[in-house]
N, C-alpha and C positions, 0 to 999 in steps of 0.2 A: 424375478425370483428373489433378488436381494432385498427388495422392498417388503416382500411377504415375510422373509426371515426376520427383518427388523421389527415388523408389526407383531409377529408371534412372540419374539423375545420380550417386547414391551409388555404384552399381555401376561406373560409368565412372571416377569419381574415385579409388575405393579398391578396385581389382580384386584386390589381393593378399590381402584379408581372407579370401576364400573359396578362394584358390588353394592348391595343394600347395607346401609350402616345405620346405627341407632345409638343414642346416648342413654338408653335404659339401664338403670342400676340393678344390681343383683339383690339388693335389700332396701326396703322402705320402712318407715315407722308407721305404726297404726294411726289412722286418720290423717295421714299425710296426703297432700295433693300431688299426685304423680304427673310430671310434665315430661313427655317423651318427644324427642325430635327424630324423625326418620328421613334419611336421604337416599336417593336412588333415582334411576332413570325409569320412572313409572310411566307406562303407556296409558293407563287409566287412573284417575284420582282415587285416593283412599277416602271412603265415605263412612259415616257412622254405621251404615248398614253392613259394612264389611268387618267391623271391629267387635270382638267378643272377649269376655274374661271368663276363665275357667279355674276351678279348684279341683284338681284331679279331672274327673269326667263331668263334674257338676258345673253347670252354667251359673255364673255369679252375676247378679244384677247390681251394677254400679252406676253412679251418676258420672257421665263422661261426655266428651265432644271431640270432634276432629275438624281440622281446617288446614288449608295450605297457605303458608306465609312466605312470600318470595319463592324460593326454589325448594323449600322444605315442607314436609307435612308434620303437624303437631297433634299429639293426642294427650289430653289431660283427663284424669279420673280421680274422684274422691275415694281413697282406699278405705276398706272396712277396718274396724278395730280388732277383728279376729286375726290372731297370729297363725298363719299357715302359708303354704306354697301356692302360688298362682301362676297362670299362663295368659299372656296377651296373645290373642290369635287374630291375624288379619287374613280373612278368607278371600279367595279369588284375586289375589294380588297379581296384577299384570304388569310386567316390567321387562327391561332389556338389560342383560348382564353378560359380560364377556363375549360379546358378539352374538348372543343367542336371545331369542324372545322366550320369556318364561311366563307361565300362568299357574300359580300354585299357592299353597297356604303358608304364611309366615307365622312362626311360633317363637315367642320369647318368654322364658321362665324368670320369675322373680319371687321373692318372699317378703312377707310382712311380719316384722318382729321387733322387739326392743321397746324402748320407752315411747310413750305416745307423743305424737307431734304436738308442740305447744299450741299451734293454731293451724287451721285449715283455711286455704285461700280459694276463692272462686270468683271469676273463671280462671283457668290456667293459661289462657292466651286471650288477646284482645284484637279485634278488627273493628275499627270505629272511624266515623267521620265527624263525631262531636265528642264532647266530654263523656267519659265512661265511668260506670260504677264498679267497685270491687266490694266483696263481702269477706270480712274476717271473722272467723268463728273460733273463740277461745276454747281449748280443750283442757286447760289447767287453771292456774290461778290468774289473778289480774296481772296484766302485762302492758308494756309499752311496745308499740310496733313502729319501726322507722320505714318511711317510704321515700324512695328516690327514683325520679323519672326525668332523665335528661337534666334540664336546669331547675326542675321542680323538686321540692323536698318538704316533708312534713312528718309529724309523729301523731300517733293515735293511742289513746288509752282504751283497752278492751277489758271489760269486767269478766270475772270467772264464769265460764260456760255460757257466755252470751255471744250474740251475733251483732256485728256492727258493720253498717254499710257506709261507704265513703265515695265521693265522686272525684275523679282525677281529671284535671284539665288536659285536653288533647294537645300535644305539641307536634306539629307536622314534621315528618322526615320522609325522604324518598325511599328509604329502605327500613327494614324492621329494626326497632330498638328494643330495649328491655326495661321493665319496671322492676326494681329491686325492692323487696319487702322482707323485713327481717325482725326477729325478736332476739332474745338472749341466746336461744339454742336452736332456732329454726330460721331458715332463709330460703327464699324462692326468687327465681329470675323468670319473669313472665314476659314472653314476646309480645310486642305491641306493633301493629301495623296501622298507620294512619292513612285514611283514604282521602281526606280533604286537602285542599290546597293551603299554603301557608296563610294564616290569618294575620291581618295587620294588628299590631298592638293597639290597645286603647290609647287614644291621643286626641286632644283638642288643642286648637291654636287660633290666635287672632291672625287675620289675613295680612296685617302689617305689623312690623316690630315697632313702628313709630307712626302715630297719627298726628299730623300737624295741621291745625286749623287757625285761621285768622278771621276774626269776626268784629263787626262794629257793635259798640255798646247799644243795647236796645234792639238789635236785629233778631229776626226769628229764624235765622239760618240754622238748620238742624245739624247737630254733631252726632255722627253715627259710627259705631264700631261694628265689625263683622267677626263673628266667632264661627269656626268651622270644625267639623268632625270628619277626619279623613281615615278613621279606623274601620274595622269590620263589625263593631258592636255599638249599640246605642249607649250614650252616656246620660246618666240620670242626675237630677238634683244639682244643677250647676249654679253656684252662687257668684254674682258679679259684685266686686267690691273695690275700694280704693282707699289710700291713706288720706286723700283730700275729700273735700265736701262736694262730691259729685252725686247727682241723682241718676239712677239707671232705670230704664224701662225696656224690657223687664230686668229686675234684679235677681230673679230666680227663674231658671229655665228647667221645667220639670223633666224634659227628655229632649235630647238632640240625636236624631237618627244618623246612621252611618252615611257618609258622603253628602252631608247636608250642611247648611249654614243658617245662622240666625242674626238679624240686625238688632243692635242694642242702641237705643236712643240715650243721649247723655245731656243732662242739664248741668251747665258749669257755672261757677260763681262769676260775677261781673268784674273779673280781674284776670290778668295774665297768670297762668298757672302751668306748672310742669309736674306731672305726677305719673305714677304707675297704676295700672288697672289690672286686677286679678280675676281669673275665672277658675273656680275650684269645685271639684266634686268629691266629697268624702265617700259617697256611695261606691264610686268606681275608682277612687284613688288616682285621679288625674288632675292636672292643673296647667294653667297657661297664664302668661302675663304679656302686657304691652305697655308702651310709653305713650302718654297722651299730652301733647303740648297745645295749649289754647292761648292764642295771643289776642287779647281784647283791646281794640283801638279806642283811644280816649274820645274820639269824635263821636258824638251821638248821632245815630242814623236818622233820627227825626229832624235834625238840623240840615240834612242834605236833601236836595230836590230829588224827587222820585226818579227822574230820568238819569241822574248822575250816580245813583246807588249801584254798588257792585253787590250782586246777590248770590253769585255762585262761586264755589271753590273749584280749583282745577281738578280735584279728585272726584267731583260729581260727574264730570264728563267721561264717557266711555273712551278708554285709551288715553286718558289725560295724564300727562307726566310733567314734572318740573325738572328740566335738564340742568345738569351741573355746568360749571364754567368750562370744562374741557369737553363738553358735548354740544351737539347741534341738533335741531329738530328736523326730522326727515318728512314731517307732514305739515299741517296747518298750525300756525302759532297765534294764540290769542293773548290779548293783554287785558281783557275785561274780567279778570278773575281776582279773587281775594289775594292770591299769592303773586300776582303780577303776570309775568310771561308764563303761558301754559302751552305745552306741546300736545296737540291732538294727533298722536302718531307714535313714533319711536324715537327715543334719544340715542344718538350714535356718537361714538368717539371721534373727535376731530383728528385729522391727519396733518402733519407738518408739511406745508407746501415747500418751505425753504429746504428741508432735508431731501424732499423728492427731487427738486431742481438740481441740488448738488450731486445726487446720485446719477441723474441723467447726464450732467456735464462730465462726470468722471467716466461714465460708459462711453460717451462720444469721444473724449480725449483718448481713451484706450483704443477705440476703434480707428481713430485717425492715425495714431502712432503705429498701429499694426499695419495699416494700409501703406504708410510711408516706408516702413521697413520692407514690406513686400515689393513695392515699386523699386526701391534702392537695390534690392537683391536681384530683381529681374533685369535692371539696367546693367548691373555688374556682369550678369551672365551673358548679356548681348555683347558687351565690350570684349569679354574674354573670347567669345566665339569669333568676332571680327579680327581680333589680334592673332588668333591661331590660324585663321584663313590667310591673313597677310603673310605670316611667317612661312606657310607652306608655298605660297605663290613666289615668294622671294627665293626660296631654295630651288624651286623648279627652273626658274629663268636666270639663275646666276651664271655668268660667262665662265668657260673653262680656261685653265692656264695654258693649254696647247693652242697654237694658232694654225690656221689652214694655209698650206704652201702650194702655190700653183706650179705644176711641173711642165 
């Protein structure tokens, strides 16, 4: 009974929680795009077939649409230029309110009057999985329209009484966001629901930040760079260049598809050189760079017998790595490469054996000390027990002061 009383009190005090609510205004400007949000516990969705506009008893034909975005329903309509009173009617609305199931007609009155809206926007809401278009129609003089959508912003110039379309890049968000579009006297907030997963930004990169090659003068050992595209979009017209006199093949990559790589062959001068190599796309506004170090040995390879020539670099082998001084090779170690020692496997950090031994000795010393103290304590306890037993024995058999007299 007490719980029922509390529930009824809550329903009386906060009836609006379960009621149908809307942000519809009482007045709109002629040619304004009306954007209405409706919230409530609807048992059936609101569809375009349920929505009607009336002026008095006369049905008015307007361009409009309806959609559900997150937990709200949105209705947008391009309002007429005729100033009068109108009614938005939602027929057969089926919803739950104040503990009761209802199915009835919802009616909302509003008027159209005042100065004409500077521009009309379409659509009044967006549900998209890719970049989406918007249309701006000027109802007055030439104007500048500002657009802001999450991290994106731009401005448009719209000529008098003209229509201009513009495509907005979709930015993923798990919940609905808003596109703000405004002129000097008119502003709209358009809800946007993105359906696609987050797109990776456009990006290209070389697989290494440093390419280190050692070659013999006159050798035919190929120098190769690898450029990758890890983004979600193809990158176009990538130019490969350097401050030094390298020749690249290809030096222009027409298109690099998402999640793909391209090998770039390099012809270097016959001298040791250290330079930066650049990959740039003006079309997609991306760039990458790497450092290329080529060490050319003075010994001419033609003077070396065929069987003594070193023909391969460590980097040519799959899983080939050059370990640093504080690392060791966990796999096969080769010495017949241009760089010398080459680890075919994984380079792992060395551990200090001396430190390990010291730690083990300290642990053993602590264990021995603990054992000694335990034994000492046990011996003391045994001594105390024997001493107490001896004292009791002595007290029991101690002679009395009285002597026995024979009568």
